[in-house]
N, C-alpha and C positions, 0 to 999 in steps of 0.2 A: 504494500500500500504506500503510495507516494506521500500521504499525509500522516504516516505513522510517526508518533513522537518518540524520540530516542532520549536516553539519559544524557546529561551534560558530560562533555569530554573530561575525563579525570575523576568523575563521580560515578562509582560503579555499584551494581547490586551484588550482594553477597548471599549465596545460597548453595545448596548441594554440598559437594565435597569441600569446597572452600569454606563454607560455614562450619562444617565439622571441625576443620583445622582451626578456624577462628575461635570457636568455643573451647576447644581443647586447650589452646594457649591461654585465653583469659581466665578460664576456670583453674588452670594449673597455677597461674600467677596469684590469683585471689587466694587459693588455698595456702600457698607458701607465705603470703603476707599475713594471713590470719594466724598462722602458727607463730609469726614474729610480732603479733599483737599490734598491727597497723589498723587504724580506723578509716572508713571510707568517707570521702567528701565528694558530692556531685557539684561540679563547677559549671558556670554558665558558658555557653558556646560563644557568646558575644561579650567583648570587653571594650573599654575605651582604648583606642589605638595607642595612646600615650603610654599605657602600661607596658606594651611590648617594645616601644621605641626606647623607653628608659631602661628596661631590664635586659633585653636581648642585645641592644646596641644599634645605634644609627647606621654604623658602617658594617652591616652584615647583609648577606644575601637575603635573609628572611625579611628584614625590614625594608631594604632597598628595592627588592624585586618580587618577593613571594607572598606578601600579606594581602589578603582580601580585605580591603578597607572601603567604607562607604559613610556617607553623612546621614544622620537622622533628620527628622523634621525641624529640629532646632539648630541644625548646622554643626552638630558635634560629630567628630570623627570617631567611628567605631570600627572594630576589626573582628573577623572570625578568628578564633584563637589558633595560632600556628603551633603552639606547644602548651604544656600544662603547668610547668613550674611557676611562671609569672602569676598565673591566676591563683595558684595555691598560696603563694606568698601574699598576694593581695587579700585573700580571704583570711589568712592567719593574722594579718595586721588589723583588718577591718573589724573582725569579730573578737579581737583581743583574746585569741586562743592561748596566749602566753600567761594569762592572768591567773589561772587556777592550777597550773602544773609547771614544773621546771622545763619539760621538753614535750614535744608533740610529734607523733608518728602518723602521717596521713597517706592515703592512697586515693587515686582517681582513675577513672576509665572513660573513654569516649572518643568522638571524632575530632581530628585536628584538620587544619586547612592551610595549604600552601600552593601558590601558583607555580608549579613546576611542570616540566615536560613529562607527561605520563609515560611510564614504562613498567616492566615487571616489578611488582612489589612496591611501586612508588606511584601514588595517586594524589590528586588535588584534594580529595577528602580521604584521609587515612585515619587509622585508629591507634591509639596508644593506651597503655595502662602503666601508670607511673606511681612512684612513692617518694615521700620526702620525710626527713627527720629534722625538725626545727629545735634549736636550743642546745645542741651537743657539738662541741668543737673537737672532741677527742678522735684519734684515728680509729678507735673501736667502732664508732658510728660508720665511718667509711668502710671498715671491714664488714660490718653487718650488711650494708647495702650490696657490696660485691659478693658476699656469701649468699645472699638471696638470689642474685643473678646466676651464680654458679649452680644453685639448687634448681632453678628454673630450667637451665640448659640440660642438667642431668636428667631431670624428670621428663623432659621432652625428647631426650635422646638426641640432642643436637650437638654436633662436634664443631665448636668454634674456639677461638683463642681470646682470652681476656687480656687486653693491653692496658697498662697503667702508666701514668706520668704525673709529675707535679708541676704546677704553674706558679708556685711560690705565692708570696703575699705582697701587700702594698709596700713593705719595707725592702724586699729583695728584688722585686720585679723591675723597678725603674733602671737599675744598672744593667740588667740583661737587655731590656728594650733598647737602651742607648747603644750597646755593642751590636745588637742585631741590626739596627738601622744602619750603622757604619758598614756592616757586612753587606747589607742589601744595596747600599749606594755603590759599592764596588762592583757588584754583579748586575746592576740594574738593566743594562742593555740586553742581557740574556733572559730577563724575566718576561712572563706573559703580561698582557696589558692589565689584567685584573690585579696581579701582584704589584705592578708598578703603582696602581692607584692605592692599594692597601698599604703600601710601604710607609707612607707618610701619615696616613689617617689611623691605621690600626695594624701595626707591624706584626703582631703575633699571628694575625689571621693568614698571613702568607704561608705559614707552615701547614695550613689546612688545604693548600692548593692541590688539585688532583692532576694537574698537567705534569707529564712525566719529566720533561726537561727541568721544570722548576723543582720537582722532588729530588732529582739528582743533584742540583745545585745546593739544596738545603741540607744535604748529608754532611756538608762541611761547614754549616753555619754554627754559631754559638749555641750551646745547649743550656736550657734553663736549670737543669739539675746541677750544673757547675756554679750557679749563682745563688743557690738557696741559702737563706740565713740559717743559723743553728736551729731555730725553732721549727722551720719548715723542713729542714733536713731530718730532724728527729721524728717529726710527724710521718714523713715518707718512709723512713727506716722502720718505724714501729708498725706501720701498715704492712710492709713486706714481711716482717717477722710474724705477724698474725696470719697472713696468707700462707706462709711457709709451714707454720706449726699446725695449721688445719689442712695442709696438703691440697690447697686450692691452686691449680696451675695458672701461671700468668707470665707475661713478658713485659719488660719495660720498653716503651716506645717514646724516645725523646722528642719526636716530632708531633706527638699527639697533643692537640690544643682544644679540640671541639669547636663547633661553629658558632657558639654564643659567647657574648662578652662577659657574662656574669660569673664565670667559673674562677676559682682560686684554689690553690693547693691541688688536692687529688682530682684527677680526671681519669676516666676509663671508658673503654669500649669493648663489646663482645663482637669480634670480627670474624667473618667467614673468609678464609683465604681462597677457597674454591670459587665463591661467588663475588669476591671483592666487594663486600657490603657489610655495613654495620647494622646489627639487628637490635642491640640493647646498648644504651650509653648513659653516662651520667657523671656525677662528680660533686665536688664541694663548692658552695657559693656563699662564703661567709659575710659578704658585704651587701648582698641584694636586699635583705629585709630593711636595713638602714637606708639604702639607696631609694627604696620605695616609700619611705616615710615612717618606718618603724624604728624601734630601738635596736642597737647593735645585737644581732642574733646569728650565731653560726648555724649553718644548715648544709645538708647533703642529700642527694637523691639520685634516682634513675628513671628511665622510661623504656618500655618495650615497644618496638614498632611491630604491631601485630601482623600486618600484611607481609612485611619483610621476613619475619620469623616463620610465617606459614610456608614460605618458599623452601625452607630447609627441613620441613617435616617430611621425612621419607615414607612413613607409614601412618596412616590415619585410621586404620582398621581397629575398631574397639569392639571387644566381645560384649555385646548387649543382646540379651535374649528377648528380641522383639517378637511379638505374636500378632497374627492377623486372624480374626474370627470370621469365618465364612459360613453364612446361614443359607440353607436351602429349604424352601417351602414356608409354611406358616409358623416360623419358629423365632421370629425376630425378638420378641420380648424375652424369651429364654436365652437367646444368643447375647443380648445386651447384658443380662444378668451374669452370664459366664465372663464376658469381657470385663465387667466391673469387679468380679472376684479376682481376676488376674491383676487388675490395676491396684486393688487394695493390697496385694502381695508385693507391689512395687515394680511390676513388669510393664514396659511400654506396650500398649495394645492398640491396634487399629481394627475398627469394625468395618468390614468390607461393604461398600455401597455398590460395588460393581455387579453388572449383570453377566450372565453366561454360565456355562457348565463348569464342572469341577476342573477339567483339564486347563481351561483358560484361567480360572481363578488361581490354580497352583503355579502356572507359568508366570502370572503377575506377581505372586508372592515371592517366587524365586528371583525374579528380575529386580524387585524392590529390596531384596536382602533380608526378608523376614526369616528368623531362625525356625519358628514354629507356625504351622497352619492349624487352627482349631476348626475342624469341620463339623457342622451341626445340621443334621437333617431331622425329620419328624421322628424317626426311630430313636435317635439319640435323645431327643427331648422327652419322649414318653418313658424312656428307661433311666432318665436322669444321668446321662452320660455325654461324653464328647469323643470324637475321633481326633487324635493328636498326631500330626505328621511332622517329623524332624526333617526340615528341608535340606539340611547339610548332610545328614547321614542317610536320608532316604527311608528311615524306619517309621512305620505307622502303627500306633497302638490305640486301644480304646480304654478310656479311664472314666471312673465315676466322677461326678462333678465335685464331690468332697475331696478327691485326691489332688485337685488343682491347687 
């Protein structure tokens, strides 16, 4: 049909096997966060654009190129949220969540929006589930966040590498920036145009460049780890000791900076070398709460990119004993009763509304992946029984309704 309405480019429907992967990821993350005593917060999709400009940074791809912004009827600039941390910080300050306890552990889930070129695992509407710890500056909090990420990866059976780095603090970073700019000035003519622009406005961001020639150049650039003050150095060493003692594998990546301006000290990514993509990332942002109008508050967190993570799920088959109840004749009330007995026992059950003979019904049950077909005719109803067919094994038995 020529007038058929399609979905907007970069905004896609999630169903079928993709939805099975989606739910497996989010439920896995939720369960692990529950075990670590995080509490959920539902954040609004729309915020004032200023929130992201002040937190993410003016000289970032997200703010400069990727935010969906619009004016409301009073002329105020609003934005569809491109990430979740800024909104969580805003909520933490606005609702004085610090007032009744020394620290707060929050998590959120939902769609984010960035105007990027759609490709596999990357959409203009994508989904994240993230978590934040407010009020703890110790490396143990960074460790807990990375430990959670490691547990998620193990539970999902995903083989990726956790990379870590330290970006230092406001005391030690200025000297590093100064030497980095000197280095960039010497190699400027060989940099890509984006890095030439970033060099003067936000020099750390050049290290996030994906252009291979730039990446080769930056291998010989100054490293932040060589400039850490004693406090930041101790923090990073303690984090590594905690990871080592818990046998959580990782590697130090001195070029890791993340794409957002608010990070300080610890940053990390879970990276797939095979797919060359980051699926989970996060780090510490000790200055952001104060930057957005709150009291000085250390914080750390992470976010899972659900669609990207789904690309790495090799097996989504889950053993679920799903039943389909197939009635023949004037037995529907009895069949509904049988279906509800199974549901009360916790089994997923579909009551078949299809027409047709037994062969077609069983073909449909097999195609749809039902483990058991519960066949009910008038004979079964009069005898208080059902015929149960195991679609996987091909075995068929007759059982009393009580045996269900």
